[in-house]
C-alpha angles and dihedrals in degrees: 000000000000113000117225118227092227128033135183119234090259093051091047092052090057094057124097115257093251090056093042087061089065091064134072125200117247110182108303096345137063121233126206111244106216130145110257095028114099112249094220135356110209095171090098091053091047091048090050090049091051091049091051091049091050091050091049092049092049090050091050090050092051091048091048092049091050091049092049091049091050090047092051091052091049090049091051091052090048092052091049090053094045091239097156094166091060090049090052093050090046092054090048091051090050090049091051091051091051091050091049091049091052092050091050091048092051092050090048092052092047092050090049091053091048092049092049092050092047090049092051090054096044096046089050091062106022142037139227117330090358089062091049091052091046090051090062091057094043092052089062089061096054132082135170113238125171090352095305133103107246134187121244132195124243089278094054096254118141117253136188091244121124130222087259089056091049091048091053091047093055093040093056099035114111087212092069099030093113090060101042119098113258094017112140088213090062095046093248098106135059116313118241112278127229110298095023118121117228116228094208127080121241093258091050094058118098120227096261092045090057091050093051092044092051090050098044103030112018094168092057089044091057092044093055093043093051092046089053094048091049090061094058 
């Protein structure tokens, strides 16, 4: 029987347990975990995000154009009526809008630089969705100061650390071990060998982890499975 790369929940439920172990749940679907097949393709989500951002920007431009047109018409009426006070207030309001727009643009550029730096660090030590999750934590440790992306400590204070230092910190931190590439806790490293005890419970093991455990340590695989079945 040919195994599909992606299954619905109903299709997954109809598989034998041994074949279910080859899959891992991703949202509402199950993906086949096989070497050579990408674990997760987030390019579609990124493309959709970019399209939504483009639509939002276009809508903002249309709204701004409509507001500017309405303001020009109001200004023309004010000039015709000799209402100089209204013209002054209108110019001040326009100036305030421009200042606000510049502040927003600067913040947007700073956030873009922070996101890019965080992504460089996360993709250097993690893959796929793990890298995306790790990026969210790394972003919290970055801040733009004097036009440069700087590293902060856990309290948000600027440090003299570099991105390389931050990369090493996340790579070696037990807190993020399950996300880092090559970490046994995340299923990316070597599976426990025969005689090794697995720290996780049966229900905590992902599909590929069970497959690797059964291949490398069948006794431990059976022990965890029986312990799980005994609790039912």
